[in-house]
mmJSON file of the N, C-alpha and C atoms, coordinates in Angstrom:
{"data_MODEL":{"atom_site":{
"group_PDB":["ATOM","ATOM","ATOM","ATOM","ATOM","ATOM","ATOM","ATOM","ATOM","ATOM","ATOM","ATOM","ATOM","ATOM","ATOM","ATOM","ATOM","ATOM","ATOM","ATOM","ATOM","ATOM","ATOM","ATOM","ATOM","ATOM","ATOM","ATOM","ATOM","ATOM","ATOM","ATOM","ATOM","ATOM","ATOM","ATOM","ATOM","ATOM","ATOM","ATOM","ATOM","ATOM","ATOM","ATOM","ATOM","ATOM","ATOM","ATOM","ATOM","ATOM","ATOM","ATOM","ATOM","ATOM","ATOM","ATOM","ATOM","ATOM","ATOM","ATOM","ATOM","ATOM","ATOM","ATOM","ATOM","ATOM","ATOM","ATOM","ATOM","ATOM","ATOM","ATOM","ATOM","ATOM","ATOM","ATOM","ATOM","ATOM","ATOM","ATOM","ATOM","ATOM","ATOM","ATOM","ATOM","ATOM","ATOM","ATOM","ATOM","ATOM","ATOM","ATOM","ATOM","ATOM","ATOM","ATOM","ATOM","ATOM","ATOM","ATOM","ATOM","ATOM","ATOM","ATOM","ATOM","ATOM","ATOM","ATOM","ATOM","ATOM","ATOM","ATOM","ATOM","ATOM","ATOM","ATOM","ATOM","ATOM","ATOM","ATOM","ATOM","ATOM","ATOM","ATOM","ATOM","ATOM","ATOM","ATOM","ATOM","ATOM","ATOM","ATOM","ATOM","ATOM","ATOM","ATOM","ATOM","ATOM","ATOM","ATOM","ATOM","ATOM","ATOM","ATOM","ATOM","ATOM","ATOM","ATOM","ATOM","ATOM","ATOM","ATOM","ATOM","ATOM","ATOM","ATOM","ATOM","ATOM","ATOM","ATOM","ATOM","ATOM","ATOM","ATOM","ATOM","ATOM","ATOM","ATOM","ATOM","ATOM","ATOM","ATOM","ATOM","ATOM","ATOM","ATOM","ATOM","ATOM","ATOM","ATOM","ATOM","ATOM","ATOM","ATOM","ATOM","ATOM","ATOM","ATOM","ATOM","ATOM","ATOM","ATOM","ATOM","ATOM","ATOM","ATOM","ATOM","ATOM","ATOM","ATOM","ATOM","ATOM","ATOM","ATOM","ATOM","ATOM","ATOM","ATOM","ATOM","ATOM","ATOM","ATOM","ATOM","ATOM","ATOM","ATOM","ATOM","ATOM","ATOM","ATOM","ATOM","ATOM","ATOM","ATOM","ATOM","ATOM","ATOM","ATOM","ATOM","ATOM","ATOM","ATOM","ATOM","ATOM"],
"id":[1,2,3,4,5,6,7,8,9,10,11,12,13,14,15,16,17,18,19,20,21,22,23,24,25,26,27,28,29,30,31,32,33,34,35,36,37,38,39,40,41,42,43,44,45,46,47,48,49,50,51,52,53,54,55,56,57,58,59,60,61,62,63,64,65,66,67,68,69,70,71,72,73,74,75,76,77,78,79,80,81,82,83,84,85,86,87,88,89,90,91,92,93,94,95,96,97,98,99,100,101,102,103,104,105,106,107,108,109,110,111,112,113,114,115,116,117,118,119,120,121,122,123,124,125,126,127,128,129,130,131,132,133,134,135,136,137,138,139,140,141,142,143,144,145,146,147,148,149,150,151,152,153,154,155,156,157,158,159,160,161,162,163,164,165,166,167,168,169,170,171,172,173,174,175,176,177,178,179,180,181,182,183,184,185,186,187,188,189,190,191,192,193,194,195,196,197,198,199,200,201,202,203,204,205,206,207,208,209,210,211,212,213,214,215,216,217,218,219,220,221,222,223,224,225,226,227,228,229,230,231,232,233,234],
"type_symbol":["N","C","C","N","C","C","N","C","C","N","C","C","N","C","C","N","C","C","N","C","C","N","C","C","N","C","C","N","C","C","N","C","C","N","C","C","N","C","C","N","C","C","N","C","C","N","C","C","N","C","C","N","C","C","N","C","C","N","C","C","N","C","C","N","C","C","N","C","C","N","C","C","N","C","C","N","C","C","N","C","C","N","C","C","N","C","C","N","C","C","N","C","C","N","C","C","N","C","C","N","C","C","N","C","C","N","C","C","N","C","C","N","C","C","N","C","C","N","C","C","N","C","C","N","C","C","N","C","C","N","C","C","N","C","C","N","C","C","N","C","C","N","C","C","N","C","C","N","C","C","N","C","C","N","C","C","N","C","C","N","C","C","N","C","C","N","C","C","N","C","C","N","C","C","N","C","C","N","C","C","N","C","C","N","C","C","N","C","C","N","C","C","N","C","C","N","C","C","N","C","C","N","C","C","N","C","C","N","C","C","N","C","C","N","C","C","N","C","C","N","C","C","N","C","C","N","C","C","N","C","C","N","C","C"],
"label_atom_id":["N","CA","C","N","CA","C","N","CA","C","N","CA","C","N","CA","C","N","CA","C","N","CA","C","N","CA","C","N","CA","C","N","CA","C","N","CA","C","N","CA","C","N","CA","C","N","CA","C","N","CA","C","N","CA","C","N","CA","C","N","CA","C","N","CA","C","N","CA","C","N","CA","C","N","CA","C","N","CA","C","N","CA","C","N","CA","C","N","CA","C","N","CA","C","N","CA","C","N","CA","C","N","CA","C","N","CA","C","N","CA","C","N","CA","C","N","CA","C","N","CA","C","N","CA","C","N","CA","C","N","CA","C","N","CA","C","N","CA","C","N","CA","C","N","CA","C","N","CA","C","N","CA","C","N","CA","C","N","CA","C","N","CA","C","N","CA","C","N","CA","C","N","CA","C","N","CA","C","N","CA","C","N","CA","C","N","CA","C","N","CA","C","N","CA","C","N","CA","C","N","CA","C","N","CA","C","N","CA","C","N","CA","C","N","CA","C","N","CA","C","N","CA","C","N","CA","C","N","CA","C","N","CA","C","N","CA","C","N","CA","C","N","CA","C","N","CA","C","N","CA","C","N","CA","C","N","CA","C","N","CA","C","N","CA","C","N","CA","C","N","CA","C"],
"label_alt_id":[null,null,null,null,null,null,null,null,null,null,null,null,null,null,null,null,null,null,null,null,null,null,null,null,null,null,null,null,null,null,null,null,null,null,null,null,null,null,null,null,null,null,null,null,null,null,null,null,null,null,null,null,null,null,null,null,null,null,null,null,null,null,null,null,null,null,null,null,null,null,null,null,null,null,null,null,null,null,null,null,null,null,null,null,null,null,null,null,null,null,null,null,null,null,null,null,null,null,null,null,null,null,null,null,null,null,null,null,null,null,null,null,null,null,null,null,null,null,null,null,null,null,null,null,null,null,null,null,null,null,null,null,null,null,null,null,null,null,null,null,null,null,null,null,null,null,null,null,null,null,null,null,null,null,null,null,null,null,null,null,null,null,null,null,null,null,null,null,null,null,null,null,null,null,null,null,null,null,null,null,null,null,null,null,null,null,null,null,null,null,null,null,null,null,null,null,null,null,null,null,null,null,null,null,null,null,null,null,null,null,null,null,null,null,null,null,null,null,null,null,null,null,null,null,null,null,null,null,null,null,null,null,null,null],
"label_comp_id":["MET","MET","MET","GLU","GLU","GLU","LEU","LEU","LEU","PHE","PHE","PHE","MET","MET","MET","GLN","GLN","GLN","GLU","GLU","GLU","ALA","ALA","ALA","SER","SER","SER","SER","SER","SER","PHE","PHE","PHE","VAL","VAL","VAL","THR","THR","THR","VAL","VAL","VAL","LEU","LEU","LEU","VAL","VAL","VAL","VAL","VAL","VAL","ALA","ALA","ALA","ILE","ILE","ILE","CYS","CYS","CYS","ILE","ILE","ILE","ALA","ALA","ALA","SER","SER","SER","ALA","ALA","ALA","ILE","ILE","ILE","SER","SER","SER","ILE","ILE","ILE","LEU","LEU","LEU","TYR","TYR","TYR","ALA","ALA","ALA","THR","THR","THR","GLY","GLY","GLY","LEU","LEU","LEU","ARG","ARG","ARG","LEU","LEU","LEU","TRP","TRP","TRP","ALA","ALA","ALA","GLY","GLY","GLY","SER","SER","SER","ALA","ALA","ALA","VAL","VAL","VAL","ASP","ASP","ASP","ALA","ALA","ALA","GLU","GLU","GLU","GLY","GLY","GLY","ASN","ASN","ASN","ALA","ALA","ALA","HIS","HIS","HIS","LEU","LEU","LEU","MET","MET","MET","ALA","ALA","ALA","ARG","ARG","ARG","LEU","LEU","LEU","GLY","GLY","GLY","SER","SER","SER","VAL","VAL","VAL","VAL","VAL","VAL","CYS","CYS","CYS","PHE","PHE","PHE","ALA","ALA","ALA","ALA","ALA","ALA","CYS","CYS","CYS","VAL","VAL","VAL","ALA","ALA","ALA","ILE","ILE","ILE","VAL","VAL","VAL","LEU","LEU","LEU","PHE","PHE","PHE","ALA","ALA","ALA","LEU","LEU","LEU","TRP","TRP","TRP","LEU","LEU","LEU","MET","MET","MET","ILE","ILE","ILE","PRO","PRO","PRO","VAL","VAL","VAL","PHE","PHE","PHE","HIS","HIS","HIS"],
"label_asym_id":["A","A","A","A","A","A","A","A","A","A","A","A","A","A","A","A","A","A","A","A","A","A","A","A","A","A","A","A","A","A","A","A","A","A","A","A","A","A","A","A","A","A","A","A","A","A","A","A","A","A","A","A","A","A","A","A","A","A","A","A","A","A","A","A","A","A","A","A","A","A","A","A","A","A","A","A","A","A","A","A","A","A","A","A","A","A","A","A","A","A","A","A","A","A","A","A","A","A","A","A","A","A","A","A","A","A","A","A","A","A","A","A","A","A","A","A","A","A","A","A","A","A","A","A","A","A","A","A","A","A","A","A","A","A","A","A","A","A","A","A","A","A","A","A","A","A","A","A","A","A","A","A","A","A","A","A","A","A","A","A","A","A","A","A","A","A","A","A","A","A","A","A","A","A","A","A","A","A","A","A","A","A","A","A","A","A","A","A","A","A","A","A","A","A","A","A","A","A","A","A","A","A","A","A","A","A","A","A","A","A","A","A","A","A","A","A","A","A","A","A","A","A","A","A","A","A","A","A","A","A","A","A","A","A"],
"label_entity_id":["1","1","1","1","1","1","1","1","1","1","1","1","1","1","1","1","1","1","1","1","1","1","1","1","1","1","1","1","1","1","1","1","1","1","1","1","1","1","1","1","1","1","1","1","1","1","1","1","1","1","1","1","1","1","1","1","1","1","1","1","1","1","1","1","1","1","1","1","1","1","1","1","1","1","1","1","1","1","1","1","1","1","1","1","1","1","1","1","1","1","1","1","1","1","1","1","1","1","1","1","1","1","1","1","1","1","1","1","1","1","1","1","1","1","1","1","1","1","1","1","1","1","1","1","1","1","1","1","1","1","1","1","1","1","1","1","1","1","1","1","1","1","1","1","1","1","1","1","1","1","1","1","1","1","1","1","1","1","1","1","1","1","1","1","1","1","1","1","1","1","1","1","1","1","1","1","1","1","1","1","1","1","1","1","1","1","1","1","1","1","1","1","1","1","1","1","1","1","1","1","1","1","1","1","1","1","1","1","1","1","1","1","1","1","1","1","1","1","1","1","1","1","1","1","1","1","1","1","1","1","1","1","1","1"],
"label_seq_id":[1,1,1,2,2,2,3,3,3,4,4,4,5,5,5,6,6,6,7,7,7,8,8,8,9,9,9,10,10,10,11,11,11,12,12,12,13,13,13,14,14,14,15,15,15,16,16,16,17,17,17,18,18,18,19,19,19,20,20,20,21,21,21,22,22,22,23,23,23,24,24,24,25,25,25,26,26,26,27,27,27,28,28,28,29,29,29,30,30,30,31,31,31,32,32,32,33,33,33,34,34,34,35,35,35,36,36,36,37,37,37,38,38,38,39,39,39,40,40,40,41,41,41,42,42,42,43,43,43,44,44,44,45,45,45,46,46,46,47,47,47,48,48,48,49,49,49,50,50,50,51,51,51,52,52,52,53,53,53,54,54,54,55,55,55,56,56,56,57,57,57,58,58,58,59,59,59,60,60,60,61,61,61,62,62,62,63,63,63,64,64,64,65,65,65,66,66,66,67,67,67,68,68,68,69,69,69,70,70,70,71,71,71,72,72,72,73,73,73,74,74,74,75,75,75,76,76,76,77,77,77,78,78,78],
"pdbx_PDB_ins_code":[null,null,null,null,null,null,null,null,null,null,null,null,null,null,null,null,null,null,null,null,null,null,null,null,null,null,null,null,null,null,null,null,null,null,null,null,null,null,null,null,null,null,null,null,null,null,null,null,null,null,null,null,null,null,null,null,null,null,null,null,null,null,null,null,null,null,null,null,null,null,null,null,null,null,null,null,null,null,null,null,null,null,null,null,null,null,null,null,null,null,null,null,null,null,null,null,null,null,null,null,null,null,null,null,null,null,null,null,null,null,null,null,null,null,null,null,null,null,null,null,null,null,null,null,null,null,null,null,null,null,null,null,null,null,null,null,null,null,null,null,null,null,null,null,null,null,null,null,null,null,null,null,null,null,null,null,null,null,null,null,null,null,null,null,null,null,null,null,null,null,null,null,null,null,null,null,null,null,null,null,null,null,null,null,null,null,null,null,null,null,null,null,null,null,null,null,null,null,null,null,null,null,null,null,null,null,null,null,null,null,null,null,null,null,null,null,null,null,null,null,null,null,null,null,null,null,null,null,null,null,null,null,null,null],
"Cartn_x":[23.58,23.118,23.148,24.265,24.313,23.334,22.756,21.583,20.385,20.183,19.028,18.958,20.094,20.204,20.047,20.44,20.19,18.749,18.079,16.668,15.726,16.159,15.51,15.617,16.797,17.002,16.26,16.197,15.215,13.841,13.419,11.906,11.676,12.588,12.346,12.234,13.136,13.311,11.937,11.506,10.243,9.025,9.025,8.04,7.947,9.097,9.223,8.767,9.193,8.962,7.35,6.804,5.281,4.522,4.989,4.276,4.371,5.552,5.731,4.83,4.969,4.008,2.569,2.148,0.687,0.339,1.205,0.906,0.862,1.865,1.856,0.531,0.039,-1.12,-2.329,-2.381,-3.536,-3.591,-2.326,-2.34,-2.671,-2.094,-2.444,-3.932,-4.565,-5.919,-6.796,-6.499,-7.31,-7.025,-5.977,-5.71,-6.572,-6.522,-7.188,-8.715,-9.307,-10.666,-11.018,-10.287,-10.473,-10.377,-9.466,-9.332,-10.543,-10.95,-12.084,-13.278,-13.589,-14.695,-14.739,-13.61,-13.339,-13.487,-13.453,-13.457,-14.79,-15.684,-17.12,-17.307,-18.316,-18.613,-19.155,-18.675,-19.092,-20.337,-20.754,-22.102,-22.166,-20.977,-21.057,-20.867,-20.702,-20.698,-19.288,-18.187,-16.818,-16.386,-15.652,-15.089,-13.76,-13.288,-11.916,-11.037,-10.362,-9.602,-8.386,-7.623,-6.411,-6.554,-7.802,-8.046,-8.472,-9.18,-9.554,-8.308,-7.411,-6.098,-5.289,-5.31,-4.479,-4.919,-6.431,-6.952,-6.722,-6.719,-6.409,-4.892,-3.995,-2.608,-2.466,-3.112,-3.006,-3.629,-4.755,-5.274,-4.251,-3.736,-2.718,-1.577,-0.975,0.052,-0.303,-1.421,-1.895,-1.972,-2.46,-2.555,-1.122,-0.23,1.119,1.978,1.766,2.324,1.755,0.543,-0.115,0.32,0.408,0.89,2.522,3.137,4.446,4.712,4.091,3.995,3.702,2.63,2.356,3.266,3.916,5.062,6.328,6.544,7.52,7.153,5.906,5.475,5.32,4.931,4.614,5.727,6.329,7.656,7.404,6.251,6.125,6.321,6.148,6.347,7.882,8.877,10.253,10.805],
"Cartn_y":[26.224,26.119,24.752,23.99,22.477,21.739,21.991,21.254,21.476,22.787,23.098,22.283,22.222,21.54,19.983,19.29,17.983,17.888,18.796,18.466,18.717,19.564,19.892,18.594,18.065,16.889,15.72,15.6,14.473,14.769,15.981,16.297,15.783,16.183,16.054,14.555,13.804,12.342,11.695,12.164,11.528,12.018,13.167,13.609,12.838,12.604,11.914,10.296,9.649,8.446,8.353,9.23,9.114,9.413,10.263,10.481,9.129,8.615,7.367,6.254,6.085,5.006,5.252,6.421,6.719,6.518,7.01,6.647,5.172,4.45,3.006,2.327,2.691,2.09,2.471,3.67,4.205,3.495,3.297,2.73,1.146,0.646,-0.878,-1.178,-0.356,-0.395,-0.117,0.804,1.255,0.101,-0.465,-1.594,-2.856,-2.975,-4.088,-4.071,-2.793,-2.741,-2.837,-2.341,-2.358,-3.797,-4.594,-6.009,-6.762,-6.395,-7.161,-6.791,-5.619,-5.382,-5.946,-6.065,-6.653,-8.149,-8.824,-10.318,-10.834,-10.124,-10.614,-11.726,-12.538,-13.629,-12.985,-13.763,-13.141,-13.933,-13.724,-14.106,-15.651,-16.345,-17.937,-18.403,-17.628,-18.09,-18.327,-18.001,-18.102,-17.035,-17.399,-16.414,-16.098,-14.789,-14.588,-14.773,-15.919,-16.148,-15.237,-15.169,-14.315,-12.928,-12.342,-10.938,-10.975,-12.028,-12.092,-12.267,-13.099,-13.416,-12.321,-11.321,-10.08,-9.2,-9.037,-8.181,-8.594,-9.906,-10.401,-10.039,-10.153,-9.946,-8.427,-7.564,-6.107,-5.72,-6.324,-6.091,-6.606,-7.834,-8.341,-7.391,-6.85,-5.998,-4.721,-4.313,-3.14,-3.371,-4.544,-4.997,-5.237,-5.723,-5.847,-4.582,-3.561,-2.349,-1.751,-1.664,-1.021,-1.729,-3.111,-3.817,-3.605,-3.415,-3.163,-1.78,-0.746,0.452,0.561,-0.033,-0.3,-0.89,-1.91,-2.535,-1.601,-0.733,0.302,1.443,1.68,2.9,2.46,1.239,0.738,0.126,0.672,0.111,-1.194,-1.501,-2.691,-3.969,-3.819,-4.853,-5.284,-4.318,-4.532,-5.399],
"Cartn_z":[12.69,11.434,10.923,11.365,10.947,11.654,12.771,13.323,12.645,12.286,11.446,10.009,9.449,8.145,8.472,9.543,9.77,10.04,10.853,11.051,9.892,9.08,7.71,6.8,6.82,6.045,6.433,7.891,8.336,7.959,8.17,7.816,6.419,5.528,4.081,3.746,4.459,4.265,4.735,5.888,6.415,5.535,4.974,4.062,2.863,2.194,0.927,1.115,2.215,2.394,2.76,3.455,3.755,2.556,1.592,0.316,-0.507,-0.477,-1.362,-0.747,0.44,1.005,0.9,0.974,0.945,-0.619,-1.592,-2.941,-3.36,-2.667,-3.062,-2.478,-1.342,-0.806,-1.695,-2.039,-2.718,-4.109,-4.757,-6.056,-5.932,-4.826,-4.723,-4.423,-3.527,-3.311,-4.575,-5.302,-6.444,-7.591,-7.628,-8.522,-7.958,-6.729,-6.128,-6.482,-6.283,-6.578,-8.051,-8.795,-10.252,-10.745,-10.195,-10.683,-10.152,-8.802,-8.244,-9.077,-9.387,-10.058,-11.637,-12.12,-13.453,-13.532,-12.231,-12.301,-12.033,-12.366,-12.191,-13.202,-12.993,-13.859,-15.087,-16.243,-17.587,-17.901,-19.258,-19.777,-19.788,-20.158,-19.96,-18.689,-17.693,-16.213,-15.886,-16.598,-16.137,-15.316,-14.238,-13.455,-13.907,-13.751,-14.262,-12.957,-12.706,-11.566,-11.37,-12.53,-12.443,-12.023,-12.515,-11.969,-10.519,-10.134,-8.582,-7.862,-8.287,-7.576,-7.488,-8.599,-8.59,-7.58,-7.432,-6.512,-4.946,-4.941,-3.503,-3.217,-4.085,-3.774,-3.623,-4.292,-4.135,-2.549,-2.216,-0.942,0.18,-0.164,0.876,0.911,-0.097,-0.068,0.874,0.63,1.433,2.884,3.252,4.809,5.265,4.346,4.964,5.198,4.219,4.447,5.753,5.986,7.172,8.378,8.383,9.584,9.839,8.817,8.924,9.509,9.102,9.67,11.05,11.405,12.752,13.767,13.078,13.819,14.032,13.121,13.299,14.295,14.251,15.187,16.652,16.994,18.336,18.921,19.819,20.434,21.223,21.718,22.337,21.562,20.212,19.321,19.002,19.455,19.189,20.105],
"occupancy":[1.0,1.0,1.0,1.0,1.0,1.0,1.0,1.0,1.0,1.0,1.0,1.0,1.0,1.0,1.0,1.0,1.0,1.0,1.0,1.0,1.0,1.0,1.0,1.0,1.0,1.0,1.0,1.0,1.0,1.0,1.0,1.0,1.0,1.0,1.0,1.0,1.0,1.0,1.0,1.0,1.0,1.0,1.0,1.0,1.0,1.0,1.0,1.0,1.0,1.0,1.0,1.0,1.0,1.0,1.0,1.0,1.0,1.0,1.0,1.0,1.0,1.0,1.0,1.0,1.0,1.0,1.0,1.0,1.0,1.0,1.0,1.0,1.0,1.0,1.0,1.0,1.0,1.0,1.0,1.0,1.0,1.0,1.0,1.0,1.0,1.0,1.0,1.0,1.0,1.0,1.0,1.0,1.0,1.0,1.0,1.0,1.0,1.0,1.0,1.0,1.0,1.0,1.0,1.0,1.0,1.0,1.0,1.0,1.0,1.0,1.0,1.0,1.0,1.0,1.0,1.0,1.0,1.0,1.0,1.0,1.0,1.0,1.0,1.0,1.0,1.0,1.0,1.0,1.0,1.0,1.0,1.0,1.0,1.0,1.0,1.0,1.0,1.0,1.0,1.0,1.0,1.0,1.0,1.0,1.0,1.0,1.0,1.0,1.0,1.0,1.0,1.0,1.0,1.0,1.0,1.0,1.0,1.0,1.0,1.0,1.0,1.0,1.0,1.0,1.0,1.0,1.0,1.0,1.0,1.0,1.0,1.0,1.0,1.0,1.0,1.0,1.0,1.0,1.0,1.0,1.0,1.0,1.0,1.0,1.0,1.0,1.0,1.0,1.0,1.0,1.0,1.0,1.0,1.0,1.0,1.0,1.0,1.0,1.0,1.0,1.0,1.0,1.0,1.0,1.0,1.0,1.0,1.0,1.0,1.0,1.0,1.0,1.0,1.0,1.0,1.0,1.0,1.0,1.0,1.0,1.0,1.0,1.0,1.0,1.0,1.0,1.0,1.0,1.0,1.0,1.0,1.0,1.0,1.0],
"B_iso_or_equiv":[0.0,0.0,0.0,0.0,0.0,0.0,0.0,0.0,0.0,0.0,0.0,0.0,0.0,0.0,0.0,0.0,0.0,0.0,0.0,0.0,0.0,0.0,0.0,0.0,0.0,0.0,0.0,0.0,0.0,0.0,0.0,0.0,0.0,0.0,0.0,0.0,0.0,0.0,0.0,0.0,0.0,0.0,0.0,0.0,0.0,0.0,0.0,0.0,0.0,0.0,0.0,0.0,0.0,0.0,0.0,0.0,0.0,0.0,0.0,0.0,0.0,0.0,0.0,0.0,0.0,0.0,0.0,0.0,0.0,0.0,0.0,0.0,0.0,0.0,0.0,0.0,0.0,0.0,0.0,0.0,0.0,0.0,0.0,0.0,0.0,0.0,0.0,0.0,0.0,0.0,0.0,0.0,0.0,0.0,0.0,0.0,0.0,0.0,0.0,0.0,0.0,0.0,0.0,0.0,0.0,0.0,0.0,0.0,0.0,0.0,0.0,0.0,0.0,0.0,0.0,0.0,0.0,0.0,0.0,0.0,0.0,0.0,0.0,0.0,0.0,0.0,0.0,0.0,0.0,0.0,0.0,0.0,0.0,0.0,0.0,0.0,0.0,0.0,0.0,0.0,0.0,0.0,0.0,0.0,0.0,0.0,0.0,0.0,0.0,0.0,0.0,0.0,0.0,0.0,0.0,0.0,0.0,0.0,0.0,0.0,0.0,0.0,0.0,0.0,0.0,0.0,0.0,0.0,0.0,0.0,0.0,0.0,0.0,0.0,0.0,0.0,0.0,0.0,0.0,0.0,0.0,0.0,0.0,0.0,0.0,0.0,0.0,0.0,0.0,0.0,0.0,0.0,0.0,0.0,0.0,0.0,0.0,0.0,0.0,0.0,0.0,0.0,0.0,0.0,0.0,0.0,0.0,0.0,0.0,0.0,0.0,0.0,0.0,0.0,0.0,0.0,0.0,0.0,0.0,0.0,0.0,0.0,0.0,0.0,0.0,0.0,0.0,0.0,0.0,0.0,0.0,0.0,0.0,0.0],
"pdbx_formal_charge":[null,null,null,null,null,null,null,null,null,null,null,null,null,null,null,null,null,null,null,null,null,null,null,null,null,null,null,null,null,null,null,null,null,null,null,null,null,null,null,null,null,null,null,null,null,null,null,null,null,null,null,null,null,null,null,null,null,null,null,null,null,null,null,null,null,null,null,null,null,null,null,null,null,null,null,null,null,null,null,null,null,null,null,null,null,null,null,null,null,null,null,null,null,null,null,null,null,null,null,null,null,null,null,null,null,null,null,null,null,null,null,null,null,null,null,null,null,null,null,null,null,null,null,null,null,null,null,null,null,null,null,null,null,null,null,null,null,null,null,null,null,null,null,null,null,null,null,null,null,null,null,null,null,null,null,null,null,null,null,null,null,null,null,null,null,null,null,null,null,null,null,null,null,null,null,null,null,null,null,null,null,null,null,null,null,null,null,null,null,null,null,null,null,null,null,null,null,null,null,null,null,null,null,null,null,null,null,null,null,null,null,null,null,null,null,null,null,null,null,null,null,null,null,null,null,null,null,null,null,null,null,null,null,null],
"auth_seq_id":[1,1,1,2,2,2,3,3,3,4,4,4,5,5,5,6,6,6,7,7,7,8,8,8,9,9,9,10,10,10,11,11,11,12,12,12,13,13,13,14,14,14,15,15,15,16,16,16,17,17,17,18,18,18,19,19,19,20,20,20,21,21,21,22,22,22,23,23,23,24,24,24,25,25,25,26,26,26,27,27,27,28,28,28,29,29,29,30,30,30,31,31,31,32,32,32,33,33,33,34,34,34,35,35,35,36,36,36,37,37,37,38,38,38,39,39,39,40,40,40,41,41,41,42,42,42,43,43,43,44,44,44,45,45,45,46,46,46,47,47,47,48,48,48,49,49,49,50,50,50,51,51,51,52,52,52,53,53,53,54,54,54,55,55,55,56,56,56,57,57,57,58,58,58,59,59,59,60,60,60,61,61,61,62,62,62,63,63,63,64,64,64,65,65,65,66,66,66,67,67,67,68,68,68,69,69,69,70,70,70,71,71,71,72,72,72,73,73,73,74,74,74,75,75,75,76,76,76,77,77,77,78,78,78],
"auth_comp_id":["MET","MET","MET","GLU","GLU","GLU","LEU","LEU","LEU","PHE","PHE","PHE","MET","MET","MET","GLN","GLN","GLN","GLU","GLU","GLU","ALA","ALA","ALA","SER","SER","SER","SER","SER","SER","PHE","PHE","PHE","VAL","VAL","VAL","THR","THR","THR","VAL","VAL","VAL","LEU","LEU","LEU","VAL","VAL","VAL","VAL","VAL","VAL","ALA","ALA","ALA","ILE","ILE","ILE","CYS","CYS","CYS","ILE","ILE","ILE","ALA","ALA","ALA","SER","SER","SER","ALA","ALA","ALA","ILE","ILE","ILE","SER","SER","SER","ILE","ILE","ILE","LEU","LEU","LEU","TYR","TYR","TYR","ALA","ALA","ALA","THR","THR","THR","GLY","GLY","GLY","LEU","LEU","LEU","ARG","ARG","ARG","LEU","LEU","LEU","TRP","TRP","TRP","ALA","ALA","ALA","GLY","GLY","GLY","SER","SER","SER","ALA","ALA","ALA","VAL","VAL","VAL","ASP","ASP","ASP","ALA","ALA","ALA","GLU","GLU","GLU","GLY","GLY","GLY","ASN","ASN","ASN","ALA","ALA","ALA","HIS","HIS","HIS","LEU","LEU","LEU","MET","MET","MET","ALA","ALA","ALA","ARG","ARG","ARG","LEU","LEU","LEU","GLY","GLY","GLY","SER","SER","SER","VAL","VAL","VAL","VAL","VAL","VAL","CYS","CYS","CYS","PHE","PHE","PHE","ALA","ALA","ALA","ALA","ALA","ALA","CYS","CYS","CYS","VAL","VAL","VAL","ALA","ALA","ALA","ILE","ILE","ILE","VAL","VAL","VAL","LEU","LEU","LEU","PHE","PHE","PHE","ALA","ALA","ALA","LEU","LEU","LEU","TRP","TRP","TRP","LEU","LEU","LEU","MET","MET","MET","ILE","ILE","ILE","PRO","PRO","PRO","VAL","VAL","VAL","PHE","PHE","PHE","HIS","HIS","HIS"],
"auth_asym_id":["A","A","A","A","A","A","A","A","A","A","A","A","A","A","A","A","A","A","A","A","A","A","A","A","A","A","A","A","A","A","A","A","A","A","A","A","A","A","A","A","A","A","A","A","A","A","A","A","A","A","A","A","A","A","A","A","A","A","A","A","A","A","A","A","A","A","A","A","A","A","A","A","A","A","A","A","A","A","A","A","A","A","A","A","A","A","A","A","A","A","A","A","A","A","A","A","A","A","A","A","A","A","A","A","A","A","A","A","A","A","A","A","A","A","A","A","A","A","A","A","A","A","A","A","A","A","A","A","A","A","A","A","A","A","A","A","A","A","A","A","A","A","A","A","A","A","A","A","A","A","A","A","A","A","A","A","A","A","A","A","A","A","A","A","A","A","A","A","A","A","A","A","A","A","A","A","A","A","A","A","A","A","A","A","A","A","A","A","A","A","A","A","A","A","A","A","A","A","A","A","A","A","A","A","A","A","A","A","A","A","A","A","A","A","A","A","A","A","A","A","A","A","A","A","A","A","A","A","A","A","A","A","A","A"],
"auth_atom_id":["N","CA","C","N","CA","C","N","CA","C","N","CA","C","N","CA","C","N","CA","C","N","CA","C","N","CA","C","N","CA","C","N","CA","C","N","CA","C","N","CA","C","N","CA","C","N","CA","C","N","CA","C","N","CA","C","N","CA","C","N","CA","C","N","CA","C","N","CA","C","N","CA","C","N","CA","C","N","CA","C","N","CA","C","N","CA","C","N","CA","C","N","CA","C","N","CA","C","N","CA","C","N","CA","C","N","CA","C","N","CA","C","N","CA","C","N","CA","C","N","CA","C","N","CA","C","N","CA","C","N","CA","C","N","CA","C","N","CA","C","N","CA","C","N","CA","C","N","CA","C","N","CA","C","N","CA","C","N","CA","C","N","CA","C","N","CA","C","N","CA","C","N","CA","C","N","CA","C","N","CA","C","N","CA","C","N","CA","C","N","CA","C","N","CA","C","N","CA","C","N","CA","C","N","CA","C","N","CA","C","N","CA","C","N","CA","C","N","CA","C","N","CA","C","N","CA","C","N","CA","C","N","CA","C","N","CA","C","N","CA","C","N","CA","C","N","CA","C","N","CA","C","N","CA","C","N","CA","C","N","CA","C","N","CA","C","N","CA","C","N","CA","C"],
"pdbx_PDB_model_num":[1,1,1,1,1,1,1,1,1,1,1,1,1,1,1,1,1,1,1,1,1,1,1,1,1,1,1,1,1,1,1,1,1,1,1,1,1,1,1,1,1,1,1,1,1,1,1,1,1,1,1,1,1,1,1,1,1,1,1,1,1,1,1,1,1,1,1,1,1,1,1,1,1,1,1,1,1,1,1,1,1,1,1,1,1,1,1,1,1,1,1,1,1,1,1,1,1,1,1,1,1,1,1,1,1,1,1,1,1,1,1,1,1,1,1,1,1,1,1,1,1,1,1,1,1,1,1,1,1,1,1,1,1,1,1,1,1,1,1,1,1,1,1,1,1,1,1,1,1,1,1,1,1,1,1,1,1,1,1,1,1,1,1,1,1,1,1,1,1,1,1,1,1,1,1,1,1,1,1,1,1,1,1,1,1,1,1,1,1,1,1,1,1,1,1,1,1,1,1,1,1,1,1,1,1,1,1,1,1,1,1,1,1,1,1,1,1,1,1,1,1,1,1,1,1,1,1,1,1,1,1,1,1,1]
}}}
C-alpha cells in the first residue's frame, strides 16, 4: 500500500507541474501575441516600443521554458 501511495503522489506531482507549465507557456504566448498585435504603428506613425519589447520578452520566456524542459528530458545534455 505504501508503494502505491508513493507512486500516486509522484503521479500527482508530475501532473500538477505539467499543467502549471503548460498554462504558463499558453499565457505567455497569448500575452506575447496580444502585445505584438497591439504594438502596430499608430496614425501618427509612432511605434509602441514598450509593447513590442514586452511581446519579445514573453516569446523569449516561452523559448527558455521549452529549452529548459528539453534539457531536463534529454540525458545527453547532463
